[in-house]
N, C-alpha and C positions, 0 to 999 in steps of 0.2 A: 544763414542759420548755423549756429554751433551747437553741435549736438555732443554733450559731455556726459552721456549716459554710460554706465559700465555693464559690461555682460561678464560673466564667469566663464571660464575655459570651455566648460561643459556646453554652456549655450552657443558660445562661437563656434565649436566643432558641428553642433547641430544647424546652425544658422548656414555655414559653408557647405556642409553635406546636401541640403535641401536644395540650395543653389546649384550645386553640382549635377542633381538629378533634372533639375528644370532645364538646365542648359543640355543635358542629354535628351530631354524629352523634344525639347524646340529642334536640336540636329536630326532626331528620328522624324519628326513629323516633316522638315526640309526633305530629308532622304526619300522618304515616302511620295511625297507630291511630286518631286521634280523627277523621280525614276520612273512615276508612273506616267508623267508627260512623256518622258523619252521611250518607253514602251509603245505607249500611244502613236507616236509619230513613226516609230520603226514598223509597227502594225500596219500604218496608213499608209505608209510609202512602199509595201509590198513585200516586208519581211526580208528575206534574204540573209545575208550574214548578220548573226547577233551582236551588233556593236553596242547595244545599251549593256550589255554584260559587264564591260570595263568599268562604266560608272558603278553599276552594282557592285561589283566584286572590290574595286578601290574604295568606295566610300564606304561599303559596308565593312570593310577590314577596318578602317578608321572608328567608325561605330563601334563595332566589337571592342577594341582596344580601348575606347572611353568606358564602354560599360564594364569592362574588366578593370580598369582602374577606379572607377567610383564603386564597386563591388569589394574588391579586394586591398586597396591600399589605404592605410589608416589615414583618417584627417587628423594632423598635429595642430597643437594649439597655435603654433606660428603662421601655419597655411591658414587656418580659420580666421586669424586676426588679419591677414593680408586681405582674405576675400571679404570681411566685414568692412575694412578701411575702403576697397574698391567699390564695395556696395555704396557705402555713404558717400564718397565722392561722386558718385554717378547721379545722387539723389540731392546734392546740395542746391541750393537756391542762388 
């Protein structure tokens, strides 16, 4: 399928920004689920040294940097165009 529709720069920026937040939400969901599992394993095996803290801290640092970039870095037209092309290439038949 060849999609030749055009989107103006403001629309491209908006589409890319929405995708960035969707990606962040997916990463946040994975962070919560996996770290809850690690906490459950830690608790069920008697506690002891808090080894899930490594995952919580390291992954949390990555999530916070992703959130910071989503919140404070401007979405350029070029970046939005690349994101739109990436999205289109994933959904081609």
